[in-house]
N, C-alpha and C positions, 0 to 999 in steps of 0.2 A: 418363834419364827413361823410357826404354822407349817402346813404341808408345802414343801418347796420342790416337789417333783417338777422338773423343768421341761422335759421333752421326752419323746419316745422315738426311737429310730425306726424308720421305715425301710423296706427293702431298698437296696442301693440302686444306683443308676447303672444300667448296663449300656455302656457307650461303645460305639464303633465308628470307624471313619465314614465320612459322607462319600459314598461311592459315585454319586452323580449329583453335582451341585445344582443342576438345572431341575431336578425333581422337586415337586412341591412339598412332599413329605420327606423329612430328613431320616437318615438311617439311625440316628440317635434314638434310643428307646428307654423309657422308664418302665420299671417293673409294673405289669398289669395290676397286681394286687395293690400297689401303692396308689395307682390312679383310681381304682375302684374305691379304695378307702377315702381318698381325697374327695371324690364326688359325694360319697355318703356324708362326709363331714361338712361339705358346703350345704347340703340339704339340711343337716342338723343346725348349722349356723343360721340359716334363714328362719327356721322354727324358733330358735332361741331369740333372734332379733324381734320377731313379732311378739313373743311372750314378754320381752323386756320392756315393751312400750308402756305397759301398765305399772312399771316399777320405777318410773322417773321421779316419783315423789310429788307429782303435780297431775291434775286432770289432763287427759288426752282428748283433744277436741275431735269432732267428727271429721273436720277437714284434714287434720293431721293424720288421723287413722286412715282415711281414704287415700291420702297421698302415699303413705307408707305401704298400703296394700297394693297400690298400682305399681309403684316403683320397685318394690321388693316382692313381686308376684313370682309364681313358679317359672314364668318366662325369663326371669332375671338369672336363672341358673343354666349354664350350658349343658348340653347333653354329654354323656360320658365320652362319645366320640369327639365332640367339639372341644371338650376339656383337654383331651389328648393333643389335639391339633394346636390349641392355644398355647399350651405349655411347650410343646416341641418347637414350634415356630419361634416363639419368644426366646427360648434358650439359644438357638442357633443365631438368631438376629443379634443377640447381645454380644456375641463373639466376633461379629463383623464390624469393620470400620467404615465410616462414611466421612469423607474429607479428612482422612488420617486420624480420626478420633472415634473411640468407643462412645456410645451415647447411653445415658440413662433414659429410660422411657417406660411408659405404662400403657397397657392395653386394657380398655374398658369394654366389657361385654354388655351392650344395651342397644335397644332398638331406637329408631329415629323419632322419638316422641318425648316431649316434656323435658328436654335438655336445652336450656338457653345457653347462649355463648358457645355454641358449637358451629364450626365452619363445616357445613355439609358439602361434600364433594359433588360436583356436577357429573363426574364420571367415577363410578365406584371401582375400587381396585380389589383384586383377589387378595385375600389374606395369606401371604406367603412370605418367605424370608426376604426375598429381594424387595418387595414393596414395603415391608416393615422397616428394613434398613434405610430405604430411600426417604421415608417419611419421618424417621427418628429425629433428625435435626429440628423439625417443627414441633416436636414434643420432647425436647431434650432435657426434661426433668420429670420428677415424679408427681408434679402438680398438674400436668397436662396429660392427655391420653389420645391414642388412636382409638376411635370408637369402632367396634366390630360387632357384626350380627349376621346371622345366616340369611341368605336370600330365599326366594320362594322354593328353590330347588334344594335348599339345605346347605349350600356352599357358603363358607364364611367370607365376608367382604369388609373392607375398610370403607365406611360410609362417611366419616367425618373426623375432624380434629377438634378436641375439646380443650378449652382453656381452663376449665374448672372440672377436675377429674372427680366426679362423684357417682360414677356407675357403681351398682352394688357389687358386682364381681370384677376383680381387677387382677391382672398379672403384672407385677412390677419387676423390671430389670434393674436391680440396685447397682450391680457392677457386672463386668463381663463374666458370663457363666454363672451368675447368681440371681435367682428369681425368688420373689415372694408372692405367694398366692393368697388372696384375701377375699372375704365376703363381709359386707356390712361393717366395714371398719375393723374387722378382726383378721389378723394375720393367722392363717391356718397352717401353712407349710412353707418351708424353705428348701430350695433346691440349689445346691452349690457344687459345681463340678460333678463328682461322682457320688455325692452324698445327698440323700433326700430325707428330710426330718419333719415330723409333725410337731407342732407346738401345742402342748397341752393347754386346755382351757384355763386351768388355774394360774398359768403363767401370766395371763392378761390382768390378773389382779394387781400385778406390779404397777400398772398404769395408774390405778386408783391410789396406790401407796405413794407414788411420786407426786401426783397432782393434788392430793389432799392438802399439801402445803400451800396451795393457792388460796386457802382460807374458806373452803366450803363450810357452810353452817353445819351440815351433817356429813357423815362419812359418805363419800361419793360412790355411787354405783358406776359400773362401766358405762352404762347408757348416759348417765349424767355427765361423766367425763367427756364422752364423745360429743355431747351437745354444747359444751362450753367452748366458745370461740377462742378463748385465751389459749386453750390446749392446742387447737388447730394452728394458731399463729406461731406458737413455740415449735411445733413440729415442722411447719413450713420453714421457719428460721433455721432449724437444725439441718433440714434437707439441703437448703441453699449453702449452709456452711460446709457440708460434705462436698458439694460440687465445687466449691472454691479451693478445696484441697490445701488449705493453709493452716488448719487447726484454729481453735479458739474456745473461749469459755463465756458462758452467760450465767450471771448470778441473779436469781429472783429473790428479792428481799421483802420482809414484812414491812408494814407501815411504821413500826415503832422506831426506827432509827438506831437501835442498839447495835445493829450490824456495823455501823461506822467505826466502832472500836476495833474491828478486825481488818480495816482497810487503812493502809498507810497514806495513800494519796489516790486521787482520781484526776488524771491528766486533762481529760476533756469533759467538762461538766455539761449535763443537759439542762435545758431551761424548764422552769416549772410549768410553762404554758404548753409543753409538748404533750398534749392529751389527744392526739388524733386517733390512735387506736382505741383508747377508752371510749371516745365518742361514737365511733363506728360500731363498736360492740354493743353499746347502749341502744343505738338506733336499731340494730338487728334484733335485739331482745324485745324492743317495743313493737316490732312488726307483728309479733304474735301470730294469729291465724292468717293474717294477710300474706304470710310467706307462701301459702299454698294456693294463692290466686295467681293468675298470669302476671299481673303487674308486680305483685309481691315477690314472685320468683325472680323476676328480672332485677328488682332492687336488691334482693338478697344476694344474687350472683354478683352484682356490682360491688356490694360491700365486701364480699369474699375476695374479689379481684383486687380491690384497693388494699385490703388487709394483707394479701399476699405480696403486693408491691412493697408495702411497708416492712413486711417480714424480710424481704430481700435486702432492703436498706439496713435493717437491724443486723442481719448476718454479715453485711459488708463491714460494719463497725468492729466486729469481732476479729477482723484480720489485723487490727492494730494490736501491738504488744500490750498485754494486760487483759483484765476481764471487763466485759460489758455488764453494767449493773442496771437492772430494771425493777420496777415495783410489781406487785402481784397484779395490778391493773394494766401492766405493760407500759407504764410511763417510763421514758428513758431518764435515768438518773445520771449516767455518765459512762464513758468508756476509757480504755487505757488505765483501768484501776489496778493498783498494786496491793495484793493481799499480804497481810503480815503472816509470815511463816518462817520458822527456823528449823531447817531439816536436821540440825544437831541437837534438838531439844532432848532434855533428859527424860521427858515423859511423852514418848510418841504415842499417837492414837493407833488403835487397832481397828481396821476397817474390814467389814465382812462383804466379800465380793460374790455376786450372783452372776453366773455366766451361762446362758442357755445352751451353749455348745460344749460344755464340759461333762455332760451326762446328767442323769437324774439326781436330784438333791445336791447339785453342785453349789455348795456354799463354802467358801474357804476364807479363813482369817488371814489378812494381809497386814504387814507393817507398811507404813507410809512409803518407804523407799521401793516397795514391791509393786506399787500401783502404776508406776510409769514415771514420766518426767515431772518437772516442777509444776506444770499446769495442773496435772491430776492431784499431786500432793497438796498443793496450796488450796485447791477447791475442796478436797476432803477435810482439810484442817479448818477451813472457813465454816463448813457445815457443822463441825464438831463444836465450834464456838458460838455459832448463830444457828440454833437448832430448828428454827422455823423457816430457814432458807432452803432453796433448791439450787444446786450447782450442776450445770449442764456443760459437759466438755466434749468437744469433737477433736479427735486426733487428725493429724495430717493424712493418715492412711484411711480415714473415714469411719473409724470406730467411734461410737457414741456412748458416753457413760453419764449416768445421773447419780449424784450423791445426795442422799437425804438422811435425816436423823430418824432412827427407830425409837420412838418414845417408850415402847414396852420393854425393849431389850437394853436400851441405854447405850447405843453405839451407832456409828455411821454405817449405812448400807451403800454399797456401790453397785448399781444395776448396770452391768456391762453389755456391750453389743446391742444396744437398744434399736439400732437400725434394722435388726432382724425381727423385732416384735412390735414396734410402734409406727413405722412408716408404711 
């Protein structure tokens, strides 16, 4: 199983009541030691990102290197004081309602350069709780963002609304009172209510463990996983599934068709000609160095936006009773699929569950009935029978679980609460 240290606790959140709701800075406070450490880890994540560019398994062009150096420059990291303000303001905004609803939103820290498909505001707004709550419906998911950066005097301002959230530093409000802080596609910390938790770097290896079932020729590194658009589409799909709050399951199957033995029926079959996402991903890959030209950046953003739209459509299909089945290349095979599973089997599978919030080394053996409802149980059983598949399950309460087969240990792994580590 390797080193499974999952997390380390940070000093807790010291919360107090907001004494004056008109104040720009909330009375809520995080421990200063936590924020100091968080800032240090963001700086470290930037250094690791630049070091990882040479580990993709392919040559890195001068254009790509220059693009990465510009976008992930030292200016992409907020100061310690701005980090405090970004977290505090986002936390309180996540607890406020606009039009009677809490909103998921993201805040991207980036200047007004090199970001296509951003609606730049004619009148900049101070970055405070009120303005963030007001703009939240326009960025009501984790795929869009309020773009924030300091003005000439150092005051944070909302300067735009991005449809494609790809700022290096991001604060995401996953749920009311629950934030995720990330840099360069790596979730660094989770702040939830009165708990603040750092995510250890080895936890991110679970992403490679899951997505390796997509059929990478070599064991994928984290940077290779990030650069594969199939992973981005699946994460977008899972994010939309969470926002629908209906629960659902996606089964990613290999090309060989043996998986059909574990399916009793597929109520709604997809057509073989449904290759839209496959074609878009191929086009994006063929852009190559052109992605870093102005025209290429616009085309790349267009492809991402269309893939996001199709991810939303795929997520909607999962609302139908049964699993949605797709190929590794994201071709739709069908939805409303019924997985063969007998909960009274005389030979139940043992599943090893990894949960990042249960403490360091939290790996627990579970029987099928301990995993949750039939959706989780049947997904785990499917992976036990079709060991090259990935089963992704979203609960109605928003928890995300991935089931994959561990080839070395010979059992099913359930990666729980992935919404805290992958989004």
